[in-house]
C-alpha positions as CSV (number, residue, x, y, z in Angstrom):
1,M,0.0,0.0,0.0
2,E,1.1,3.5,-0.7
3,I,-0.4,6.6,1.0
4,H,-0.7,9.9,-0.7
5,S,-2.3,12.6,1.4
6,H,-2.0,16.1,2.8
7,P,0.9,16.0,5.2
8,Q,-1.2,16.8,8.3
9,V,-3.7,14.1,7.4
10,L,-0.9,11.6,6.7
11,E,0.7,12.3,10.0
12,S,-2.6,11.8,11.8
13,V,-3.3,8.5,10.0
14,I,0.1,7.2,10.9
15,T,0.2,8.3,14.5
16,Q,-3.5,7.7,15.5
17,W,-4.2,4.5,13.5
18,G,-0.8,3.1,12.7
19,I,-1.6,2.9,9.0
20,R,1.5,3.2,7.0
21,P,2.9,2.0,3.7
22,G,3.0,-1.7,3.6
23,A,-0.1,-2.1,5.8
24,L,-2.3,-5.2,5.0
25,L,-6.0,-4.3,4.5
26,S,-7.4,-7.6,3.4
27,E,-10.7,-8.7,4.9
28,E,-8.9,-11.5,6.6
29,S,-6.7,-9.1,8.5
30,C,-9.1,-6.2,9.4
31,G,-12.6,-7.2,8.2
32,T,-14.9,-5.3,5.9
33,N,-13.3,-2.3,4.2
34,A,-13.7,-0.5,0.9
35,I,-10.3,-1.6,-0.5
36,A,-10.9,-5.3,0.2
37,L,-14.4,-5.1,-1.3
38,A,-13.3,-3.2,-4.5
39,L,-10.5,-5.7,-5.1
40,R,-12.7,-8.7,-4.4
41,Y,-15.7,-7.6,-6.6
42,K,-13.6,-5.7,-9.1
43,D,-16.0,-2.7,-8.8
44,K,-16.3,0.5,-6.9
45,A,-17.0,0.1,-3.1
46,I,-18.4,2.6,-0.6
47,V,-18.1,1.8,3.1
48,R,-19.5,4.2,5.7
49,G,-18.1,4.4,9.2
50,E,-20.3,1.9,11.1
51,Q,-20.1,-0.5,8.2
52,H,-16.5,-1.2,8.9
53,Y,-15.8,-4.4,10.8
54,C,-12.7,-3.0,12.5
55,Q,-13.4,-0.4,15.2
56,L,-10.3,1.4,14.1
57,F,-12.0,2.6,11.0
58,E,-15.5,3.5,12.4
59,D,-14.9,7.2,12.0
60,W,-14.0,6.9,8.3
61,Y,-16.1,7.0,5.3
62,S,-14.3,5.3,2.4
63,V,-14.6,4.9,-1.3
64,A,-12.4,2.6,-3.4
65,V,-12.1,2.0,-7.1
66,P,-10.0,-0.8,-8.6
67,V,-7.3,0.0,-11.2
68,F,-7.2,-2.4,-14.1
69,G,-4.1,-3.4,-15.9
70,V,-3.8,-3.8,-19.6
71,D,-4.7,-7.5,-19.4
72,G,-7.9,-6.7,-17.6
73,T,-6.7,-8.0,-14.2
74,V,-6.8,-5.8,-11.1
75,A,-3.4,-4.0,-10.8
76,G,-4.3,-2.0,-7.7
77,C,-6.9,0.2,-6.0
78,V,-7.5,3.9,-5.4
79,D,-9.0,4.5,-2.0
80,I,-10.1,7.9,-0.6
81,S,-11.0,7.8,3.1
82,T,-12.4,10.8,4.8
83,S,-14.3,12.1,7.9
84,R,-18.0,11.7,8.2
85,D,-18.8,15.3,7.3
86,S,-17.3,15.0,3.8
87,P,-19.6,14.3,0.7
88,L,-18.9,10.8,-0.7
89,G,-20.2,11.5,-4.2
90,E,-17.3,13.9,-5.0
91,K,-14.8,11.5,-3.4
92,L,-16.1,8.7,-5.6
93,A,-15.8,10.8,-8.7
94,L,-12.2,11.7,-7.8
95,A,-11.3,8.0,-7.1
96,K,-12.9,7.0,-10.5
97,C,-11.0,9.7,-12.3
98,L,-7.7,8.7,-10.7
99,A,-8.3,5.0,-11.4
100,N,-9.0,5.8,-15.0
101,E,-5.9,7.9,-15.3
102,L,-3.8,5.1,-13.8
103,H,-5.3,2.6,-16.2
104,G,-4.5,4.9,-19.1
105,F,-1.0,5.4,-17.8
106,L,-0.5,1.6,-17.6
107,K,-2.1,1.0,-21.0
108,G,-0.1,3.8,-22.7
109,N,3.2,2.6,-21.4
110,V,3.0,-1.0,-22.4
111,V,5.9,-2.4,-24.5
112,H,6.0,-5.8,-26.3
113,E,9.0,-7.7,-25.3
114,H,9.5,-11.5,-25.8
115,G,5.8,-11.9,-26.7
116,K,4.6,-10.5,-23.3
117,N,3.1,-7.2,-22.2
118,E,5.2,-5.5,-19.7
119,V,5.1,-2.0,-18.3
120,S,8.0,0.1,-19.4
121,H,10.0,1.5,-16.5
122,D,12.2,3.7,-18.7
123,L,9.6,6.5,-18.9
124,N,10.8,9.9,-19.9
125,H,9.7,12.2,-17.1
126,K,9.9,15.1,-19.5
127,Q,7.3,13.5,-21.7
128,L,5.0,12.8,-18.7
129,R,5.3,16.4,-17.5
130,Q,5.3,18.2,-20.8
131,R,2.6,20.8,-21.0
132,P,0.8,21.0,-24.3
133,Y,-0.1,24.6,-23.5
134,Q,0.6,27.0,-20.6
135,V,-2.1,27.9,-18.1
136,E,-1.6,30.7,-15.7
137,L,-3.2,30.2,-12.3
138,T,-2.9,32.5,-9.4
139,E,-1.1,31.3,-6.3
140,R,-4.4,30.9,-4.5
141,Q,-6.0,29.0,-7.4
142,Q,-3.0,26.6,-7.4
143,Q,-3.4,26.1,-3.6
144,V,-7.1,25.4,-3.8
145,L,-6.7,23.1,-6.8
146,F,-3.9,21.1,-5.1
147,L,-6.0,20.5,-2.0
148,F,-9.1,19.7,-4.0
149,A,-7.2,17.1,-6.0
150,Q,-6.2,15.5,-2.7
151,G,-9.8,15.0,-1.8
152,V,-10.0,17.8,0.8
153,S,-13.5,19.1,1.2
154,Y,-14.4,22.7,0.4
155,K,-14.9,23.4,4.1
156,Q,-11.5,22.0,5.0
157,I,-9.8,23.9,2.1
158,A,-11.3,27.2,3.4
159,R,-10.2,26.4,6.9
160,E,-6.7,25.5,5.9
161,L,-6.1,28.5,3.6
162,G,-7.9,31.0,5.8
163,I,-10.7,31.6,3.3
164,T,-13.9,32.9,5.0
165,S,-16.4,31.1,2.8
166,T,-16.7,27.8,0.9
167,K,-18.3,29.9,-1.8
168,T,-15.0,31.5,-2.4
169,V,-13.3,28.1,-2.7
170,E,-15.9,27.2,-5.3
171,Q,-15.3,30.5,-7.2
172,H,-11.5,29.7,-7.3
173,L,-12.3,26.2,-8.6
174,D,-14.7,27.7,-11.2
175,A,-11.9,30.1,-12.3
176,V,-9.5,27.1,-12.7
177,R,-12.2,25.2,-14.6
178,S,-12.6,28.1,-17.0
179,K,-8.9,28.4,-17.6
180,L,-8.5,24.7,-18.2
181,G,-11.6,24.5,-20.4
182,A,-13.0,21.8,-18.2
183,K,-16.7,21.0,-18.1
184,C,-16.9,20.4,-14.4
185,R,-14.7,20.9,-11.3
186,R,-13.8,17.2,-11.2
187,E,-12.5,17.4,-14.8
188,C,-10.1,20.1,-13.6
189,I,-8.1,17.5,-11.8
190,Q,-7.7,15.3,-14.9
191,R,-6.8,18.3,-17.1
192,A,-4.4,19.7,-14.5
193,T,-2.7,16.3,-14.2
194,E,-2.4,16.0,-18.0
195,I,-0.6,19.2,-18.3
196,G,1.6,18.8,-15.2
197,L,0.0,21.5,-13.0
198,L,-0.4,19.0,-10.1
199,H,3.2,17.9,-10.1
200,P,5.6,19.6,-7.7
């Protein structure tokens, strides 16, 4: 398992729950959870706090979406776990988007070698980060987009950045959406990833 999160959330997860890279989240080891269900049924899974078997996860609402490899087998899973007050619909949309991006990444970087499909590990990082066009975002728009892409709720973004209203957060995301030519706020993440805006 790899964990990607806002540093404060990551520290909290590790210190409070002991979840760290390498943790085993199978049903056999910790009971019902979104990752195990998504991997078993090869479909999206949503598990609300009280539905978790393990008491450790009862404060978490989780969505998980499997990532499929080029041969159709499950190559991994994207999980977004959050507090109870965060809308799950938007987390599911983000998880699906990330899973699709990862599938596309795997599919686009397959090389044929000795009659087998293998993922090329000699990827040119310049190619991955190359921007087809330049988009100018304000510093605040970049901050809001970065947190939004990590699954942070509007309310939490406002709190963290010292913004007085969630409406202002939405206005920043709408400005980003307009600059990226995206149809919806969720699509901003995909477009920003494609042109390298979400890479450090």
